[in-house]
C-alpha positions as CSV (number, residue, x, y, z in Angstrom):
1,X,-1.5,-22.6,-8.0
2,X,-4.2,-20.1,-7.6
3,X,-6.1,-22.2,-4.8
4,X,-2.9,-22.1,-2.9
5,X,-2.2,-18.2,-3.0
6,X,-5.9,-17.6,-2.0
7,X,-5.5,-20.0,0.9
8,X,-2.4,-18.5,2.2
9,X,-3.9,-15.1,1.7
10,X,-6.9,-16.4,4.2
11,X,-4.6,-18.1,6.6
12,X,-2.5,-14.7,6.8
13,X,-5.4,-12.6,7.5
14,X,-7.1,-15.2,9.9
15,X,-3.7,-15.5,11.8
16,X,-3.7,-11.8,12.6
17,X,-7.3,-11.6,13.6
18,X,-8.7,-8.1,13.7
19,X,-6.7,-5.3,12.5
20,X,-6.6,-1.5,12.7
21,X,-5.5,0.3,9.6
22,X,-3.3,3.4,9.8
23,X,-2.3,5.5,7.2
24,X,-3.0,5.7,4.1
25,X,-6.3,4.3,5.1
26,X,-9.4,5.6,6.8
27,X,-8.5,9.2,7.0
28,X,-5.6,9.2,4.3
29,X,-3.3,10.9,7.2
30,X,-4.1,14.3,6.5
31,X,-1.1,15.8,8.3
32,X,2.2,15.7,6.5
33,X,5.1,14.1,7.8
34,X,7.1,16.7,10.3
35,X,10.1,18.5,8.6
36,X,13.2,16.4,8.1
37,X,11.3,12.9,9.2
38,X,10.8,10.0,7.9
39,X,7.6,7.3,7.7
40,X,7.9,3.8,6.1
41,X,5.0,1.4,5.6
42,X,4.3,-1.9,3.9
43,X,0.9,-2.9,2.3
44,X,-0.7,-4.9,0.0
45,X,-3.9,-5.7,-1.9
46,X,-5.9,-8.5,-3.8
47,X,-8.8,-8.5,-6.3
48,X,-10.3,-11.7,-7.0
49,X,-12.4,-11.5,-10.2
50,X,-13.8,-14.0,-12.4
51,X,-11.2,-15.9,-14.1
52,X,-8.0,-14.0,-12.6
53,X,-6.6,-13.1,-9.4
54,X,-4.7,-9.8,-9.1
55,X,-2.3,-9.2,-6.0
56,X,0.0,-6.1,-5.1
57,X,2.1,-6.7,-2.5
58,X,4.5,-6.7,-0.7
59,X,4.7,-2.7,-1.6
60,X,6.7,-0.3,0.2
61,X,5.9,3.4,1.1
62,X,8.0,6.1,2.1
63,X,7.2,9.4,3.4
64,X,9.7,12.4,4.1
65,X,9.3,16.0,5.4
66,X,11.0,18.0,2.5
67,X,10.3,21.1,4.0
68,X,7.8,22.4,6.7
69,X,4.2,21.5,5.7
70,X,5.3,19.6,2.5
71,X,5.8,15.7,2.3
72,X,7.2,13.8,-0.4
73,X,5.9,10.4,-0.9
74,X,7.0,7.3,-2.9
75,X,5.1,3.8,-3.1
76,X,6.5,1.2,-5.1
77,X,4.7,-2.2,-5.3
78,X,5.3,-5.7,-6.5
79,X,2.4,-6.9,-8.7
80,X,1.2,-10.4,-10.1
81,X,-1.6,-11.7,-12.0
82,X,-2.9,-15.5,-11.6
83,X,-5.3,-16.3,-14.0
84,X,-7.5,-19.3,-13.8
85,X,-5.8,-21.0,-17.0
86,X,-2.2,-20.3,-18.0
87,X,1.1,-19.0,-16.5
88,X,1.2,-16.3,-13.8
89,X,3.1,-12.9,-14.0
90,X,4.9,-11.3,-11.6
91,X,6.6,-7.8,-12.0
92,X,7.1,-4.5,-10.5
93,X,3.7,-2.7,-10.3
94,X,2.6,0.9,-11.0
95,X,5.2,3.2,-8.7
96,X,3.4,6.2,-7.1
97,X,5.2,9.5,-6.7
98,X,3.6,12.4,-4.8
99,X,3.5,15.6,-2.6
100,X,1.2,16.6,0.0
101,X,1.1,20.0,1.3
102,X,-0.6,21.4,4.4
103,X,-2.3,24.7,3.6
104,X,-4.5,25.3,6.7
105,X,-2.7,25.6,9.9
106,X,-4.8,25.7,12.9
107,X,-3.6,28.2,15.6
108,X,-4.6,26.6,19.0
């Protein structure tokens, strides 16, 4: 089972070739979403260690501009564990709730 999951992940990555990561990767998107605007994204991750493979995804992230220069953020992943021996487990992962506030405004 584990080898099939790893093979599927490798094939998926290979099918898309080189990808450029946007927010929250590289710069962590330093500017909040504009006031009354939404931002949605999907993401996932994989950690393959000795004896167990841990996956998160698909995960959904949502950002909303609550007030000018303030963003509300919610991320909810699906997580599963695939041990080398024994049954795998799949459940809702650790949800993330946060705020992003711009406290410096450049005047150009």
